[in-house]
C-alpha positions, 0 to 999 in steps of 0.5 A: 396392760390388757391381756391380749397385749400380754399373750404369746401369739400376739404378733401372729398370723391369723391362720395359726388360730383359725386354721383351715380343712385341708381335707384332712381335717383341720391341725392345731399342732401350731396353735397347742406349741405357742398357748402351751406356756402363754402367760394369759392362756385362761383370760384368752380362754374365757373371752373365746368360751362362747366362740365357734371358730378358731383356737382361744386360750389353747382350745380347740372349738371342741374342747369349748363346746366341752367346756361350755357343757361343764361350766353352764350347769354350774354358772349359767351366765359367766358375764353374758358369754356361756351360751350352753351352745 
């Protein structure tokens, strides 16, 4: 079974993880509730580390950008996914 089949978000609407900006900023509260206890949160975060949009592994785009800045100097290329952007 793949990690995506074990994800807490399996079957949920994509709008939960790719929310639209309503003019007051983007709210990730629904995502945080869904991802908090997900058994595959870290696999998801690794899979989405280089994604610019959406929520991956309980991490917003800004949080993932921070992770990339921390990880890239230590591990310049994790399986070709860390870009340093």
